[in-house]
C-alpha positions as YAML, in Angstrom:
chain: A
units: angstrom
residues:
- id: 1
  name: MET
  ca: [-28.71, -0.78, -17.22]
- id: 2
  name: ARG
  ca: [-32.11, 1.01, -15.75]
- id: 3
  name: ASP
  ca: [-30.37, 4.38, -15.60]
- id: 4
  name: GLY
  ca: [-27.71, 6.02, -18.12]
- id: 5
  name: GLY
  ca: [-25.90, 8.07, -15.39]
- id: 6
  name: VAL
  ca: [-25.28, 5.13, -13.11]
- id: 7
  name: PHE
  ca: [-21.21, 6.53, -12.70]
- id: 8
  name: SER
  ca: [-22.31, 9.82, -12.52]
- id: 9
  name: MET
  ca: [-19.36, 11.46, -10.53]
- id: 10
  name: LYS
  ca: [-21.57, 14.36, -8.87]
- id: 11
  name: ARG
  ca: [-24.02, 11.66, -6.83]
- id: 12
  name: ALA
  ca: [-20.72, 9.26, -6.25]
- id: 13
  name: LEU
  ca: [-23.06, 6.11, -5.87]
- id: 14
  name: PRO
  ca: [-20.89, 2.82, -6.10]
- id: 15
  name: ARG
  ca: [-22.21, 0.20, -8.33]
- id: 16
  name: MET
  ca: [-21.81, -3.31, -9.03]
- id: 17
  name: SER
  ca: [-18.92, -2.79, -11.71]
- id: 18
  name: TRP
  ca: [-15.60, -2.57, -12.18]
- id: 19
  name: ALA
  ca: [-15.35, 0.64, -14.57]
- id: 20
  name: PRO
  ca: [-12.75, 3.13, -13.51]
- id: 21
  name: LYS
  ca: [-15.34, 5.73, -12.82]
- id: 22
  name: ASN
  ca: [-17.16, 3.39, -10.13]
- id: 23
  name: LEU
  ca: [-13.66, 2.83, -8.35]
- id: 24
  name: TYR
  ca: [-13.00, 6.74, -8.39]
- id: 25
  name: ASN
  ca: [-16.81, 6.95, -6.96]
- id: 26
  name: LEU
  ca: [-16.06, 4.09, -4.31]
- id: 27
  name: TRP
  ca: [-13.24, 6.23, -2.98]
- id: 28
  name: ARG
  ca: [-15.06, 9.36, -2.71]
- id: 29
  name: ARG
  ca: [-17.84, 7.66, -0.83]
- id: 30
  name: THR
  ca: [-15.17, 5.73, 1.50]
- id: 31
  name: MET
  ca: [-12.20, 7.80, 1.89]
- id: 32
  name: GLY
  ca: [-12.45, 10.89, -0.20]
- id: 33
  name: PRO
  ca: [-14.45, 13.95, 0.09]
- id: 34
  name: LYS
  ca: [-17.94, 12.57, 0.36]
- id: 35
  name: ALA
  ca: [-16.97, 9.65, 3.31]
- id: 36
  name: ASP
  ca: [-18.19, 12.16, 5.70]
- id: 37
  name: ASP
  ca: [-21.95, 11.41, 4.40]
- id: 38
  name: LEU
  ca: [-21.57, 8.05, 5.86]
- id: 39
  name: ARG
  ca: [-20.84, 9.07, 9.07]
- id: 40
  name: PHE
  ca: [-23.67, 9.97, 10.86]
- id: 41
  name: ARG
  ca: [-23.05, 12.02, 13.83]
- id: 42
  name: LEU
  ca: [-25.23, 13.33, 16.92]
- id: 43
  name: THR
  ca: [-26.06, 16.63, 15.27]
- id: 44
  name: GLY
  ca: [-28.75, 18.82, 14.48]
- id: 45
  name: SER
  ca: [-27.66, 19.05, 10.85]
- id: 46
  name: THR
  ca: [-30.07, 16.18, 9.21]
- id: 47
  name: THR
  ca: [-32.98, 14.53, 10.87]
- id: 48
  name: LEU
  ca: [-33.63, 10.71, 11.33]
- id: 49
  name: PHE
  ca: [-35.99, 10.33, 8.55]
- id: 50
  name: GLN
  ca: [-33.08, 12.00, 6.28]
- id: 51
  name: GLN
  ca: [-30.78, 9.60, 7.67]
- id: 52
  name: ARG
  ca: [-32.60, 6.41, 6.44]
- id: 53
  name: TRP
  ca: [-33.23, 8.39, 3.30]
- id: 54
  name: LYS
  ca: [-29.64, 8.73, 2.45]
- id: 55
  name: SER
  ca: [-28.83, 5.35, 3.73]
- id: 56
  name: LYS
  ca: [-31.68, 3.57, 1.86]
- id: 57
  name: ALA
  ca: [-30.29, 5.21, -1.57]
- id: 58
  name: LEU
  ca: [-26.84, 4.25, -0.96]
- id: 59
  name: VAL
  ca: [-27.51, 0.98, -0.18]
- id: 60
  name: ARG
  ca: [-29.91, 0.15, -3.06]
- id: 61
  name: ALA
  ca: [-27.93, 1.98, -5.44]
- id: 62
  name: TYR
  ca: [-24.91, -0.71, -5.36]
- id: 63
  name: HIS
  ca: [-27.14, -3.86, -4.01]
- id: 64
  name: GLY
  ca: [-29.78, -4.16, -7.30]
- id: 65
  name: ASP
  ca: [-30.19, -0.70, -8.38]
- id: 66
  name: PHE
  ca: [-31.75, -2.41, -11.78]
- id: 67
  name: ILE
  ca: [-34.50, -4.21, -9.51]
- id: 68
  name: PRO
  ca: [-37.61, -1.70, -9.29]
- id: 69
  name: GLU
  ca: [-38.22, -0.45, -5.83]
- id: 70
  name: LYS
  ca: [-41.51, -1.92, -5.46]
- id: 71
  name: ILE
  ca: [-40.55, -5.11, -6.38]
- id: 72
  name: PHE
  ca: [-37.44, -5.21, -4.15]
- id: 73
  name: LYS
  ca: [-39.86, -4.15, -1.13]
- id: 74
  name: ARG
  ca: [-42.21, -6.84, -1.56]
- id: 75
  name: TRP
  ca: [-39.78, -9.84, -2.81]
- id: 76
  name: TYR
  ca: [-36.22, -9.12, -1.87]
- id: 77
  name: LEU
  ca: [-36.71, -8.22, 1.76]
- id: 78
  name: PRO
  ca: [-36.85, -11.00, 4.45]
- id: 79
  name: GLU
  ca: [-39.42, -10.90, 7.31]
- id: 80
  name: THR
  ca: [-36.84, -10.74, 9.80]
- id: 81
  name: LEU
  ca: [-32.89, -10.95, 10.13]
- id: 82
  name: PRO
  ca: [-31.62, -14.30, 10.79]
- id: 83
  name: ASP
  ca: [-30.42, -15.47, 14.18]
- id: 84
  name: VAL
  ca: [-26.70, -16.87, 13.42]
- id: 85
  name: ARG
  ca: [-26.15, -17.47, 17.02]
- id: 86
  name: PRO
  ca: [-25.41, -21.32, 17.88]
- id: 87
  name: LYS
  ca: [-28.65, -23.42, 19.44]
- id: 88
  name: ARG
  ca: [-28.15, -24.31, 22.95]
- id: 89
  name: SER
  ca: [-30.18, -27.09, 24.31]
- id: 90
  name: THR
  ca: [-31.84, -26.15, 27.49]
- id: 91
  name: ALA
  ca: [-33.08, -30.05, 28.48]
- id: 92
  name: PRO
  ca: [-31.18, -32.21, 30.72]
- id: 93
  name: SER
  ca: [-28.92, -34.49, 28.71]
- id: 94
  name: SER
  ca: [-28.38, -38.10, 29.66]
- id: 95
  name: ASP
  ca: [-25.06, -39.55, 30.24]
- id: 96
  name: ASP
  ca: [-24.60, -40.87, 26.94]
- id: 97
  name: GLN
  ca: [-25.58, -37.30, 25.54]
- id: 98
  name: ALA
  ca: [-23.18, -35.70, 27.17]
- id: 99
  name: ALA
  ca: [-20.26, -38.49, 26.78]
- id: 100
  name: LEU
  ca: [-21.06, -37.91, 23.01]
- id: 101
  name: GLN
  ca: [-20.88, -33.90, 23.48]
- id: 102
  name: ASP
  ca: [-17.58, -34.24, 25.21]
- id: 103
  name: PHE
  ca: [-16.40, -36.31, 22.38]
- id: 104
  name: ALA
  ca: [-17.59, -33.77, 19.67]
- id: 105
  name: ARG
  ca: [-15.90, -31.11, 21.49]
- id: 106
  name: ARG
  ca: [-19.33, -29.08, 21.47]
- id: 107
  name: LYS
  ca: [-18.84, -27.54, 24.76]
- id: 108
  name: GLN
  ca: [-15.45, -26.41, 23.98]
- id: 109
  name: ARG
  ca: [-16.68, -24.97, 20.52]
- id: 110
  name: GLU
  ca: [-19.50, -23.14, 22.29]
- id: 111
  name: LYS
  ca: [-16.86, -21.64, 24.36]
- id: 112
  name: THR
  ca: [-14.95, -20.38, 21.88]
- id: 113
  name: PHE
  ca: [-17.85, -18.84, 20.12]
- id: 114
  name: GLU
  ca: [-18.69, -16.79, 23.09]
- id: 115
  name: GLU
  ca: [-14.98, -15.88, 23.42]
- id: 116
  name: GLU
  ca: [-14.72, -14.62, 19.97]
- id: 117
  name: MET
  ca: [-18.07, -12.90, 20.52]
- id: 118
  name: GLU
  ca: [-16.80, -10.96, 23.44]
- id: 119
  name: ARG
  ca: [-13.79, -9.92, 21.64]
- id: 120
  name: LYS
  ca: [-15.36, -9.10, 18.47]
- id: 121
  name: GLY
  ca: [-18.54, -8.13, 18.74]
- id: 122
  name: MET
  ca: [-22.09, -9.21, 17.46]
- id: 123
  name: ALA
  ca: [-22.47, -10.86, 14.48]
- id: 124
  name: PRO
  ca: [-23.29, -8.06, 11.57]
- id: 125
  name: VAL
  ca: [-26.92, -9.70, 10.68]
- id: 126
  name: GLY
  ca: [-27.98, -6.51, 9.10]
- id: 127
  name: SER
  ca: [-26.12, -7.04, 6.01]
- id: 128
  name: LEU
  ca: [-27.73, -10.26, 5.85]
- id: 129
  name: MET
  ca: [-30.96, -8.05, 4.39]
- id: 130
  name: LEU
  ca: [-29.26, -8.34, 1.21]
- id: 131
  name: SER
  ca: [-28.96, -11.90, 0.70]
- id: 132
  name: GLU
  ca: [-31.95, -12.34, -1.68]
- id: 133
  name: VAL
  ca: [-30.21, -10.04, -3.99]
- id: 134
  name: GLU
  ca: [-26.95, -12.16, -4.04]
- id: 135
  name: ARG
  ca: [-29.01, -15.23, -4.49]
- id: 136
  name: ARG
  ca: [-30.01, -13.91, -7.99]
- id: 137
  name: ILE
  ca: [-28.36, -15.77, -11.22]
- id: 138
  name: ASP
  ca: [-27.09, -12.43, -12.41]
- id: 139
  name: VAL
  ca: [-25.28, -11.57, -9.22]
- id: 140
  name: VAL
  ca: [-23.86, -15.14, -8.74]
- id: 141
  name: VAL
  ca: [-22.37, -14.71, -12.44]
- id: 142
  name: PHE
  ca: [-20.86, -11.02, -11.59]
- id: 143
  name: ARG
  ca: [-19.47, -12.49, -8.04]
- id: 144
  name: SER
  ca: [-17.72, -14.97, -9.73]
- id: 145
  name: CYS
  ca: [-15.70, -12.73, -11.93]
- id: 146
  name: PHE
  ca: [-17.19, -13.89, -15.07]
- id: 147
  name: THR
  ca: [-18.15, -10.30, -16.06]
- id: 148
  name: HIS
  ca: [-17.05, -6.85, -15.34]
- id: 149
  name: SER
  ca: [-20.47, -5.60, -14.18]
- id: 150
  name: VAL
  ca: [-24.07, -7.04, -13.18]
- id: 151
  name: TYR
  ca: [-25.35, -5.02, -16.05]
- id: 152
  name: GLU
  ca: [-23.35, -7.62, -18.48]
- id: 153
  name: ALA
  ca: [-24.11, -10.44, -16.22]
- id: 154
  name: ARG
  ca: [-27.73, -9.71, -16.97]
- id: 155
  name: ARG
  ca: [-27.10, -9.39, -20.20]
- id: 156
  name: LEU
  ca: [-25.66, -12.91, -20.73]
- id: 157
  name: VAL
  ca: [-28.38, -14.75, -18.92]
- id: 158
  name: ILE
  ca: [-31.09, -12.93, -21.04]
- id: 159
  name: HIS
  ca: [-29.32, -13.55, -24.16]
- id: 160
  name: GLY
  ca: [-29.07, -17.31, -23.50]
- id: 161
  name: ASP
  ca: [-25.25, -17.29, -22.96]
- id: 162
  name: VAL
  ca: [-25.62, -18.86, -19.32]
- id: 163
  name: LEU
  ca: [-26.54, -22.45, -18.37]
- id: 164
  name: LEU
  ca: [-28.37, -23.49, -15.19]
- id: 165
  name: ASN
  ca: [-27.55, -27.10, -14.27]
- id: 166
  name: GLY
  ca: [-26.99, -27.78, -17.80]
- id: 167
  name: LYS
  ca: [-29.66, -26.09, -19.55]
- id: 168
  name: LYS
  ca: [-30.25, -22.72, -21.19]
- id: 169
  name: HIS
  ca: [-31.47, -20.26, -18.46]
- id: 170
  name: THR
  ca: [-32.99, -16.76, -19.96]
- id: 171
  name: ASN
  ca: [-34.49, -15.47, -16.72]
- id: 172
  name: ALA
  ca: [-32.20, -12.97, -14.82]
- id: 173
  name: ASN
  ca: [-34.59, -12.81, -11.92]
- id: 174
  name: THR
  ca: [-34.07, -16.48, -10.71]
- id: 175
  name: ARG
  ca: [-32.92, -16.87, -7.46]
- id: 176
  name: LEU
  ca: [-30.70, -20.05, -6.85]
- id: 177
  name: ALA
  ca: [-30.90, -22.80, -4.54]
- id: 178
  name: PRO
  ca: [-27.76, -24.34, -2.58]
- id: 179
  name: GLY
  ca: [-26.20, -26.73, -4.88]
- id: 180
  name: ASP
  ca: [-27.14, -25.27, -8.41]
- id: 181
  name: MET
  ca: [-24.40, -24.78, -10.54]
- id: 182
  name: VAL
  ca: [-24.11, -22.03, -13.43]
- id: 183
  name: THR
  ca: [-22.08, -22.31, -16.74]
- id: 184
  name: VAL
  ca: [-21.39, -19.39, -19.04]
- id: 185
  name: ASN
  ca: [-20.77, -19.40, -22.47]
- id: 186
  name: PRO
  ca: [-16.58, -18.93, -22.87]
- id: 187
  name: ASP
  ca: [-17.25, -17.15, -26.59]
- id: 188
  name: ALA
  ca: [-19.48, -14.29, -24.31]
- id: 189
  name: ILE
  ca: [-16.69, -13.63, -21.75]
- id: 190
  name: ARG
  ca: [-15.08, -10.39, -22.44]
- id: 191
  name: PHE
  ca: [-11.90, -11.06, -20.81]
- id: 192
  name: PHE
  ca: [-10.99, -13.30, -23.82]
- id: 193
  name: LYS
  ca: [-11.01, -10.92, -26.28]
- id: 194
  name: LYS
  ca: [-9.01, -7.56, -26.58]
- id: 195
  name: LEU
  ca: [-9.63, -4.61, -24.90]
- id: 196
  name: PRO
  ca: [-11.04, -1.68, -26.98]
- id: 197
  name: GLY
  ca: [-8.38, 0.02, -28.62]
- id: 198
  name: GLN
  ca: [-5.71, -2.61, -27.46]
- id: 199
  name: ASP
  ca: [-2.72, -3.56, -29.94]
- id: 200
  name: ASP
  ca: [-0.27, -5.89, -30.16]
- id: 201
  name: ASN
  ca: [3.04, -5.48, -28.44]
- id: 202
  name: ILE
  ca: [4.83, -2.67, -30.05]
- id: 203
  name: VAL
  ca: [7.99, -3.14, -28.22]
- id: 204
  name: LYS
  ca: [8.46, -6.37, -30.13]
- id: 205
  name: ARG
  ca: [7.24, -4.95, -33.50]
- id: 206
  name: LEU
  ca: [9.79, -2.06, -33.50]
- id: 207
  name: PHE
  ca: [12.10, -4.31, -32.41]
- id: 208
  name: SER
  ca: [12.07, -6.71, -35.07]
- id: 209
  name: LYS
  ca: [11.92, -3.86, -37.52]
- id: 210
  name: HIS
  ca: [15.16, -2.17, -36.27]
- id: 211
  name: ALA
  ca: [16.89, -5.34, -36.33]
- id: 212
  name: GLN
  ca: [16.10, -6.32, -39.91]
- id: 213
  name: ALA
  ca: [17.11, -2.79, -41.05]
- id: 214
  name: PHE
  ca: [20.64, -3.04, -39.03]
- id: 215
  name: ALA
  ca: [21.19, -6.37, -40.68]
- id: 216
  name: GLU
  ca: [20.65, -5.11, -44.41]
- id: 217
  name: ALA
  ca: [22.73, -1.59, -43.73]
- id: 218
  name: PHE
  ca: [26.13, -3.75, -42.40]
- id: 219
  name: ALA
  ca: [25.55, -6.73, -44.43]
- id: 220
  name: GLU
  ca: [28.85, -5.99, -46.16]
- id: 221
  name: ASP
  ca: [30.90, -5.38, -43.56]
- id: 222
  name: ALA
  ca: [33.47, -7.34, -41.55]
- id: 223
  name: ASP
  ca: [32.94, -10.13, -39.62]
- id: 224
  name: ALA
  ca: [31.71, -8.42, -36.59]
- id: 225
  name: SER
  ca: [29.12, -6.93, -37.94]
- id: 226
  name: LYS
  ca: [27.82, -9.80, -39.39]
- id: 227
  name: ALA
  ca: [27.78, -11.52, -36.20]
- id: 228
  name: GLU
  ca: [26.16, -9.10, -34.83]
- id: 229
  name: ALA
  ca: [23.14, -8.94, -37.38]
- id: 230
  name: GLU
  ca: [23.25, -12.75, -37.06]
- id: 231
  name: GLY
  ca: [22.91, -12.21, -33.48]
- id: 232
  name: ALA
  ca: [19.96, -9.72, -34.13]
- id: 233
  name: LYS
  ca: [18.10, -12.13, -36.54]
- id: 234
  name: GLU
  ca: [18.44, -15.03, -33.87]
- id: 235
  name: ASP
  ca: [16.70, -12.74, -31.64]
- id: 236
  name: VAL
  ca: [13.98, -11.81, -33.89]
- id: 237
  name: ALA
  ca: [13.46, -15.66, -34.44]
- id: 238
  name: ALA
  ca: [12.95, -16.52, -30.76]
- id: 239
  name: SER
  ca: [10.70, -13.68, -30.18]
- id: 240
  name: GLU
  ca: [8.61, -15.06, -32.98]
- id: 241
  name: GLU
  ca: [9.05, -18.44, -31.68]
- id: 242
  name: THR
  ca: [7.57, -17.22, -28.24]
- id: 243
  name: LYS
  ca: [5.03, -15.19, -30.00]
- id: 244
  name: SER
  ca: [3.87, -18.57, -31.59]
- id: 245
  name: SER
  ca: [3.97, -20.66, -28.51]
- id: 246
  name: ASP
  ca: [2.24, -17.85, -26.40]
- id: 247
  name: SER
  ca: [-0.74, -17.83, -29.18]
- id: 248
  name: GLN
  ca: [-1.52, -21.54, -27.98]
- id: 249
  name: LEU
  ca: [-2.35, -20.54, -24.76]
- id: 250
  name: THR
  ca: [-6.10, -18.99, -23.96]
- id: 251
  name: PRO
  ca: [-5.51, -15.12, -24.24]
- id: 252
  name: PHE
  ca: [-6.72, -13.57, -21.28]
- id: 253
  name: TYR
  ca: [-7.16, -9.80, -20.87]
- id: 254
  name: LEU
  ca: [-7.87, -8.36, -17.38]
- id: 255
  name: PRO
  ca: [-9.72, -5.00, -17.46]
- id: 256
  name: HIS
  ca: [-7.91, -1.77, -16.07]
- id: 257
  name: TYR
  ca: [-8.22, -1.19, -12.32]
- id: 258
  name: ALA
  ca: [-9.47, -4.61, -11.86]
- id: 259
  name: SER
  ca: [-7.54, -5.60, -8.87]
- id: 260
  name: PRO
  ca: [-9.56, -4.18, -5.98]
- id: 261
  name: TRP
  ca: [-12.84, -6.50, -7.32]
- id: 262
  name: LEU
  ca: [-10.76, -9.71, -7.88]
- id: 263
  name: PHE
  ca: [-12.53, -11.60, -4.67]
- id: 264
  name: ILE
  ca: [-14.79, -14.54, -4.62]
- id: 265
  name: PRO
  ca: [-17.57, -15.01, -1.76]
- id: 266
  name: ALA
  ca: [-17.29, -17.91, 0.38]
- id: 267
  name: TYR
  ca: [-20.67, -19.01, -0.51]
- id: 268
  name: ILE
  ca: [-19.54, -19.62, -4.44]
- id: 269
  name: GLU
  ca: [-17.30, -22.32, -5.45]
- id: 270
  name: PRO
  ca: [-16.12, -20.98, -9.08]
- id: 271
  name: SER
  ca: [-14.25, -23.11, -11.94]
- id: 272
  name: PHE
  ca: [-12.27, -20.76, -14.05]
- id: 273
  name: ALA
  ca: [-11.19, -23.76, -16.05]
- id: 274
  name: THR
  ca: [-14.80, -24.98, -17.30]
- id: 275
  name: CYS
  ca: [-16.26, -21.17, -16.43]
- id: 276
  name: SER
  ca: [-18.92, -22.50, -13.92]
- id: 277
  name: ALA
  ca: [-19.72, -21.82, -10.39]
- id: 278
  name: VAL
  ca: [-21.64, -23.58, -7.66]
- id: 279
  name: TYR
  ca: [-23.70, -21.71, -5.40]
- id: 280
  name: VAL
  ca: [-22.74, -23.67, -2.33]
- id: 281
  name: ARG
  ca: [-24.85, -22.26, 0.47]
- id: 282
  name: HIS
  ca: [-26.92, -18.87, 1.65]
- id: 283
  name: PRO
  ca: [-24.40, -16.32, 2.90]
- id: 284
  name: THR
  ca: [-24.28, -15.95, 6.56]
- id: 285
  name: ALA
  ca: [-22.20, -13.98, 9.15]
- id: 286
  name: ARG
  ca: [-20.18, -14.50, 12.02]
- id: 287
  name: PRO
  ca: [-19.09, -12.26, 14.83]
- id: 288
  name: GLY
  ca: [-16.90, -9.28, 13.05]
- id: 289
  name: TYR
  ca: [-17.37, -10.77, 9.34]
- id: 290
  name: SER
  ca: [-20.28, -10.85, 6.71]
- id: 291
  name: GLU
  ca: [-20.12, -12.82, 3.98]
- id: 292
  name: ILE
  ca: [-22.55, -10.12, 1.98]
- id: 293
  name: PRO
  ca: [-19.99, -8.23, -0.24]
- id: 294
  name: THR
  ca: [-20.70, -4.57, 0.38]
- id: 295
  name: PRO
  ca: [-18.49, -1.38, 0.06]
- id: 296
  name: TYR
  ca: [-19.88, -0.36, 3.40]
- id: 297
  name: ASP
  ca: [-19.35, -1.25, 7.23]
- id: 298
  name: ALA
  ca: [-21.62, -4.52, 7.60]
- id: 299
  name: ASP
  ca: [-22.21, -3.37, 11.13]
- id: 300
  name: GLY
  ca: [-22.58, 0.02, 10.61]
- id: 301
  name: ALA
  ca: [-25.04, 2.65, 11.16]
- id: 302
  name: LEU
  ca: [-25.93, 3.01, 7.42]
- id: 303
  name: ILE
  ca: [-26.97, -0.54, 7.09]
- id: 304
  name: ARG
  ca: [-28.92, -0.29, 10.47]
- id: 305
  name: TYR
  ca: [-30.88, 2.85, 9.27]
- id: 306
  name: ALA
  ca: [-31.56, 1.20, 5.88]
- id: 307
  name: TRP
  ca: [-32.91, -2.10, 7.52]
- id: 308
  name: GLU
  ca: [-35.10, 0.51, 9.60]
- id: 309
  name: TRP
  ca: [-36.50, 2.27, 6.62]
- id: 310
  name: TYR
  ca: [-37.27, -0.87, 4.74]
- id: 311
  name: VAL
  ca: [-39.12, -2.30, 8.05]
- id: 312
  name: GLN
  ca: [-41.46, 0.36, 8.30]
- id: 313
  name: ARG
  ca: [-42.53, 0.58, 4.52]
- id: 314
  name: ARG
  ca: [-42.48, -2.86, 2.87]
- id: 315
  name: PRO
  ca: [-45.60, -4.72, 1.94]
- id: 316
  name: ARG
  ca: [-46.86, -7.34, 4.48]
- id: 317
  name: VAL
  ca: [-49.86, -8.99, 2.73]
- id: 318
  name: ARG
  ca: [-49.20, -11.58, -0.36]
- id: 319
  name: SER
  ca: [-51.84, -12.90, -1.71]
- id: 320
  name: LYS
  ca: [-52.25, -15.79, -4.15]
- id: 321
  name: SER
  ca: [-52.31, -13.39, -7.06]
- id: 322
  name: GLN
  ca: [-49.28, -11.82, -6.07]
- id: 323
  name: LEU
  ca: [-47.28, -14.75, -4.84]
- id: 324
  name: ALA
  ca: [-48.17, -15.93, -8.78]
- id: 325
  name: ARG
  ca: [-46.06, -13.06, -10.10]
- id: 326
  name: MET
  ca: [-43.25, -13.43, -7.75]
- id: 327
  name: PRO
  ca: [-39.73, -14.27, -9.33]
- id: 328
  name: GLU
  ca: [-38.63, -17.55, -9.62]
- id: 329
  name: ASP
  ca: [-37.24, -18.57, -6.15]
- id: 330
  name: ARG
  ca: [-35.66, -22.41, -6.71]
- id: 331
  name: ALA
  ca: [-35.25, -22.91, -3.01]
- id: 332
  name: ARG
  ca: [-38.73, -21.87, -2.24]
- id: 333
  name: ASP
  ca: [-40.03, -24.35, -5.13]
- id: 334
  name: MET
  ca: [-37.73, -27.34, -3.78]
- id: 335
  name: ARG
  ca: [-39.30, -26.82, -0.29]
- id: 336
  name: GLU
  ca: [-42.99, -26.87, -1.67]
- id: 337
  name: GLU
  ca: [-42.08, -30.03, -3.50]
- id: 338
  name: LEU
  ca: [-40.82, -31.69, -0.78]
- id: 339
  name: MET
  ca: [-43.68, -30.71, 1.67]
- id: 340
  name: ALA
  ca: [-46.36, -31.68, -0.75]
- id: 341
  name: PRO
  ca: [-48.46, -34.52, -0.24]
- id: 342
  name: LYS
  ca: [-47.18, -37.37, -2.52]
- id: 343
  name: LYS
  ca: [-50.00, -39.20, -4.31]
- id: 344
  name: ASN
  ca: [-50.55, -42.51, -3.86]
- id: 345
  name: GLN
  ca: [-50.51, -43.63, -7.47]
- id: 346
  name: HIS
  ca: [-51.51, -47.59, -6.55]
- id: 347
  name: HIS
  ca: [-54.70, -46.40, -4.56]
- id: 348
  name: ASP
  ca: [-55.60, -44.26, -8.31]
- id: 349
  name: LEU
  ca: [-55.05, -47.15, -10.40]
- id: 350
  name: GLU
  ca: [-57.08, -49.52, -8.10]
- id: 351
  name: ARG
  ca: [-59.77, -47.15, -8.08]
- id: 352
  name: TRP
  ca: [-59.86, -46.40, -11.70]
- id: 353
  name: ARG
  ca: [-59.78, -50.04, -12.34]
- id: 354
  name: ARG
  ca: [-63.00, -50.43, -10.20]
- id: 355
  name: VAL
  ca: [-64.82, -47.61, -12.49]
- id: 356
  name: LEU
  ca: [-63.99, -49.37, -15.58]
- id: 357
  name: LYS
  ca: [-65.18, -52.67, -14.06]
- id: 358
  name: GLY
  ca: [-68.16, -51.32, -13.16]
- id: 359
  name: ALA
  ca: [-68.68, -49.43, -16.50]
- id: 360
  name: ASN
  ca: [-67.84, -52.66, -18.02]
- id: 361
  name: LYS
  ca: [-70.83, -54.48, -16.24]
- id: 362
  name: ALA
  ca: [-73.48, -51.85, -17.09]
- id: 363
  name: ALA
  ca: [-73.01, -51.87, -20.70]
- id: 364
  name: PRO
  ca: [-74.59, -55.34, -21.39]
- id: 365
  name: ASN
  ca: [-77.64, -54.69, -19.04]
- id: 366
  name: ARG
  ca: [-78.07, -51.54, -21.54]
- id: 367
  name: ALA
  ca: [-77.84, -53.56, -24.45]
...
């Protein structure tokens, strides 16, 4: 956590956290008294520069506030926004291709997509400017609901409690590639431990004490009182049996006010039985829906103004020395490995054999 006042109620900036203060700040920004700051009206109260600055501050507070601004502008911004519209073939198709398209119902899908676009509007591609942040391993751990905040997820990665494809990984800046699996150590997950200040079930404890006192006070009474005392003892025994049976299950303690945050993005496939998650694909968008989790309108003015701010100010020149300092990007590394020319090992072996053969022939002549 880079700033100690991330949950300041004065600034009311939503963060990637399940904290009750953060939920209150989210309510203030979206529905409370500060919600008007997100609705930019055509008035002379604020300039275009001020609107873009405020949008940038709100977006960065939630999406990667722990990433320095210089690094965010250089490595976490895409060059252009992706085009999510389906590609159409303009070349004339043959009879076989037309029959194949009819069999695959491609034209029907294109027509359905056009109708959906007319009904819901264009896809909110502005939110995809944050897709590189969502690929980070610490953000994926947080989105998988294994931690209560992205700061906790970052701590788990740095301390070696997270495995990437079965191997310990301590670099929290790594961006995952599709198909990568992240595994979290169950002993490091706080949901399996009691909350601070949480005690056992006080109702069961008080009931058992009163039942025992009731049985001792009326032990010498009539048969009716004895029956009641025996019934109370049976209830206590039943409660103890229930407690022993519950102790065999894995304990789970959900934090308070966690229900608004319990969701999984479509591009992550978690397995809570094994405390692991698979990054299936990169997030995308379609008309009226964006897969990037954000507290703001994915197609609103705030996201558009934030993109306009960074388009004008991000560095564009990336030298080889700068590329060497780039945070680890597994998708880029895999592309470079596939595109790299394969070495002809057989050709190299034959060349070395000829060199050694020539050296052996030259040795007797020198002698």
